[in-house]
C-alpha positions in Angstrom: 82.1 33.0 -9.5 80.2 33.0 -6.3 77.7 30.4 -5.2 75.5 30.0 -2.4 73.6 26.8 -0.9 70.8 27.0 1.5 70.5 23.3 2.0 73.9 22.3 3.3 75.5 21.7 -0.2 72.6 19.7 -1.7 72.1 22.4 -4.4 73.8 25.5 -5.2 72.7 28.9 -6.9 75.1 31.5 -8.6 75.4 34.7 -6.8 78.3 36.1 -9.1 77.2 35.3 -12.7 76.3 38.1 -15.4 72.7 38.1 -14.3 73.3 38.3 -10.4 76.5 39.8 -9.9 76.4 43.0 -7.8 79.1 44.6 -9.9 80.7 44.8 -13.3 83.9 44.7 -11.3 85.7 41.6 -10.3 85.0 40.2 -6.9 88.3 40.4 -5.0 87.3 39.9 -1.4 84.7 38.1 0.6 83.7 37.6 4.4 81.0 36.4 6.3 78.4 39.3 7.1 78.4 39.7 11.0 75.0 41.2 11.0 73.2 38.4 8.9 73.3 34.7 9.2 74.2 33.2 5.8 75.0 36.6 4.4 78.3 37.8 2.7 80.0 41.0 2.1 82.1 41.3 -0.9 84.7 43.8 -2.2 85.5 44.7 -5.9 88.2 46.1 -7.8 86.5 49.4 -8.4 86.4 49.9 -4.6 82.9 48.8 -3.9 81.6 46.8 -0.9 78.3 44.9 -1.4 76.1 42.9 1.0 74.0 39.9 -0.2 70.5 39.4 1.3 68.9 36.1 2.2 67.1 36.2 -1.0 70.3 36.7 -3.0 69.8 40.5 -3.9 72.6 42.8 -3.4 73.0 46.2 -1.6 75.9 48.6 -2.4 77.1 49.7 1.0 80.0 52.0 -0.2 81.7 52.9 -3.4 84.9 54.9 -4.4 87.3 53.2 -2.1 90.7 52.2 -3.0 90.8 48.7 -4.6 89.4 46.2 -2.1 91.5 43.2 -1.3 90.3 42.3 2.2 87.1 42.9 4.2 87.1 42.3 7.9 84.1 42.9 10.0 84.7 44.8 13.3 
């Protein structure tokens, strides 16, 4: 599961449940998105990398990679 808080932890919303997950794959890696305050990048076992928007929407950045076990911003 992946959760997000926009109010310093007072409340949380799911970003990784069945209705909101970016992928059917397992989320294996997560890192801070260096291009967006409060954003994250996630890697999945089918070799996808996804970006979360401030609205909690996901964008597929790349797929077809080997299993992603770590994502490191440059």
